[in-house]
N, C-alpha and C positions, 0 to 999 in steps of 0.2 A: 504494499500499499504506498504510496508517495505520500510526501509533507503534505501536501494540500489537499490529497483527499482525507489524512487523519485531521487536519485543522479542521475540515468544514463537517465533520464527523460530531466533532467536542462542539461547534458552534450549533448545529443542528439538534445536538442531545438536548443542549438549554433550550431553543424552542420549544420542542417536543415537549420537553417538562413544563413550557410555559403555560404550553396550550393545556395541555391534562393537568397539570398538578393544581387543584384548586386547595387553597389553605384554609384550613378550620378555624374555628377560635380557639384562639390561645388560653391558655390555662395559664391564669395568673402565679400558680403555685410552681412553676418551673420554665424556664429558660435554656435554649440547647444553644452552646456557642462551640464553633469551631476554631480549633486550635493544631499546630502542627508538634509532633514530636522531634526530638533533637533540634528545636529553634528555641534554643532558652530565652525569654525576654524577660523585664522586670515585673510585668504585671502578674507573672507567674507567684509572685509569695501573696498576691493578694486572693489569688486563684488558690493555692495550696491552703491559707488560714482563711478561708470561707468569707474574706471582708466584702467581696462583690453581692455575697447572698445577705447577708446581714444588712450592707448599704439599699441594696434595690427590695429588701423581704422578699426576695422570692428564691426559688433553689436556682441554682445555674447548673446545668450538666455538659460535663466538658467532653465535646467529642473528636478524637484524632480523626484526621485526613492527610490523604497519601500527596493531592494537591490542589491548587485555587480552582480547577474547572469544577472538582468534585464537589466543592465549598460550595460553588453557584447552583450546582443542579440540587444539591439538598436544601437550598435556603428558598430555591425556586417552589421544590415540592412541599415545603411549608416543615421540613423535619427537623430546621435549622433556623434562628432568630438574628444571630449575631454571629459573623465571621471575624476572630482576630488574626490579625498578620495574613492577609488573604493577600497572594499576590495580584501585583497592580494589571498584569496581562490578563489575567483571568475574569477581572473585573470588567475591563476594559469591552470584552470580547461577550459578555455576559449583557449588561447594558444596550451593544451594540445589535445584539439578536431577540431583546423583547424580556430580559430577564429583570424582574421588578425589585431591583435593591438599589441603595445609593451609599456613596459612598460619605463618613461621616468624620474621617480622621486620618491621622497619620502614624500605623503602630510602630515602626520601627525604620530606620534609614541604613543602608549596609552598602558596602561595595566589594571587601574582600570575600564575604562570606556567602556570595552568591558568583562562581566563577565557573570557568572551563580548565581544567587538567589534561595536560598531553602527557602521554606515556614515556618516561625516558629515554624509551629504546627507539622511538618513532622519529626520532632526527629532526622534529619540526619544532620551531620555533615563532614570532611574528615576523620575522626578516624571511621564511622560505613557507608564511602559511600557505601558499599557494597548494602546496603537497598535498594541504588534508583534501582537495578535489578526489573523489575516487575512494574514498575512506570512510569506514563507519565512525560516527560521532554518537556518542547516548546524551539524550538529555529531556526532561519531560518537556511535551510539546503543548504549546499553547499558554505558556505563562511568561513570566518576567526571566526565567532563564533560557528559556527558548528566546525571547526578545532580543536579552544581552548578546544570544551567540550569532543571531541574524546579524544586530549591527556590530558584532565584533567582524566577524568575517568579511562583513561589506565595506569597513574601514580597511582591514587587511588586503582588500583587495580578492578575496576568494570567490567563487561562484557557490552561491549557497543551493543552486539545481544541480550541483557536478560532486557534492558530498551528500553521502548515505545518514541521513539522521534516524536513529533508532530512538523509538518513544520508551523511556525507561524511566523509572521515578530514579530521585538520588541513590537511596540503597541500592537496588539492579544496577545501578551504571559503576557503581564504584565497585560491585562484583566483576563485571564486565570489564572493566580499566584493568584491576588485580587479576584475570586471567590473560590479560591481551584480546581479548574478542572484540574489542574498540580501541581505533588510535585517541581519541581523546573523549572524556565522560565531562561532563557539567552537571552539575547540584550545588548543595546548601546544606549549612548546618555542618553535623556531625558525620554526614557520608561524605560534605567534602574535605572534612578532614581526614578521613579514609583515604580518599583520590588523592591526595598530597603523598603521601608515603610511595606514590608509582609514579610520580610526575612533576611537573612546573605547569603554574599558569599561563596559558597562550598569552593573555595579557594581564597587568594586575590590577586592582579594582583604580588603584589611584591614576593609573593610565586611561583608564576605561572614563573613568567621570572626568578628566582633561580633556576628552572628545565628547564632552554630552552626553554619556549612557550614564543617568542615574539610577541608582537602585532603592526601592521603598516597598516595605508592604502597608495594607491600607485595614483600617477598620469597615467593615460594610453592615450593613442591616436592611431588611426587608423592609419595604415600603410600608408594607402591612403592619408590622410592629412598630415604626417609627411613628406613624400615625393613628396608631391605637393605643401608644404608651411612651409617648415622648420624654418623661420624666424617667423611666428606666434605662430608655439610652442616654439622658443626661447624667445620670447616677453613674451606670458604667464607664462612660469618659470619666467623672470624675474622681470615682476610684482608680482608673489606670494612671491619670495623672498624678492622682497622689505616690500610687506606686512606684513610678517612675522617679518622682524627685526623691522619695527614700531611699532608692538604688544609688541616685548620681550622689548622695549625700555617704552612703555606707555602705558601696556593694559587696564587703567583705560579709556583712551580715546577710546579703539575698543570695550567695552564691549555694550554700547548701541545700536552699527550698527550691532554687529554680533547676538546679542540677537532680535535683529527685523527680519536680513535677515534667522536666523537658527528657528524662530518660538516659541522661549522660553523666560521666563523671565530672569530677572536680573540673581537672584541669583543661578537660576540651569547654568546660561550660564556662571557665575565667578566658579561655583563648579565643572564643567565638564572641562573646560576648565584648571583648577586649575591641572589637572592630564595629560594634553598634551604634548608633544612636538613637535616642528617644525624644525627639522633640516634644517641648513645653506646648500648653494647648496655646499661650500666646504666638509661639512660632508657627505653629499650624495655619493660624487667623491668618497668617502675613502672608505678604504677596507672592513669595516664592512655592508657598503650599496651596490650602484654600482659597488663599485671597484671586488666585488668577493662575497661577504656575500651574498647579496640577489640572485644571479644566484644561491648560494648553497642552500639557503634556499626554491627557487622555484623547485628543482628537491627533496629534503625531503618532501616537504608539496605534492608533486604531488604523490611520492612513498605509504603516508600515505592513500591519496584520493583512491588510487586504493588497497590498503589492505582494506579500508573501503565499496570498493563497487561504489564507486561514479563515476572511470574510468577505462575505460578497460584495459588502459595503458600508463605508463607513458613516455616521451620521455628523449633519452638519455642524452641532454645538453640542456639548457634553455638558454645558453647564446647570441643566436640570438633575444630573446625578450626582453632582457633588455639594452638600450640604453642609455648615460649618456653625449651625445654630446650636448644637448638641454641646459644643464646645465653650463650656463657661470658667 
C-alpha cells in the first residue's frame, strides 16, 4: 500500500467515524482522557495524585493510545472527551475531514524528542541524504513525526516518493531499526531513546527548528464536551498549568511520579523531559501560539498533507478550530 493510500485511509476513517459515531450524553461522574505511555509530561503528577479528579469533581479515566489518529477516532466516537499531548498533524487531519474537535492548549514543545534515526551501518548523513531513496523508513503515518520527516526530506533534497515509508508505531520502529529491517526509523519518547542505541539523527532537533520545523503537541477536546461542560475544560487546563509550574520550580520532586505514570525508568524520564518545554497559559495565549501562530501553522500543515496525498483538500481557514478561551 502506498503512503498516499495509507494517509487517505486514515482520513477516511475519521470521516466514517464522524458520520457513524453519535456521541451519547456524557456522564458527569467520569471523563476519559487520552494520553501516551513513554511520553513523560509534567501534568502526570496531577494525574497520579488525582488532582484533576479533585478539582474537576469527576473521575478521570486515563486511556493510553499508540498514536494521535487513534485519539481522534476515539474522540469522534464519543469514547474520549479530552486528548492530552495529541500530535498536531492528527488534529489537523481530523478537523480537515470533519472531526468535531477543537484545540484548547499547547501541551508540550519539543524538538530532540521526536526525530528520525539512521542506522550507523547505513552510511547516510544529511550530506548524502538522497541515498535514502529506495530504502525503507519506519514511521507512524499521518502524525507530527511523519510531517517532520516529510519536511526534513524535502529540505535535504530527498524525493519522498522514492523512499519506502513503512507504517510503524515508534516501539515497532525501534525493533525494526535494531534488527536492520529499515535504514532509518522515526519516533518519540522511550522508543526514540532505544533507536539512538543503533544510530544518529538525520538532522538534530535544533537544526530542524532553525529551518522552521517546530514540534509541539496539543490539548484537544470534543466540541460536545467543551460546549456542555466549559467549566470542566477550564479546570483541566488550570490543573495542568499548576502542575507545569510545580515541575518547573522543583523537577526532582516530579521525576519519580512521572516515571511511574509514563512507564519509564528515571534516567529515561529525566533525559526526555530535559528537552521538553511546557509553555504557560499566558505564553499560549500569545501571538506565537493560540494568538495567531497556531492558526497559521495549521493551514500550512494542512497544505503540506494535501501535497503529500494525505488529504483531498485543506480548508481555507482553521481559526474556528483553535480556542484559547479555556486558558485563564
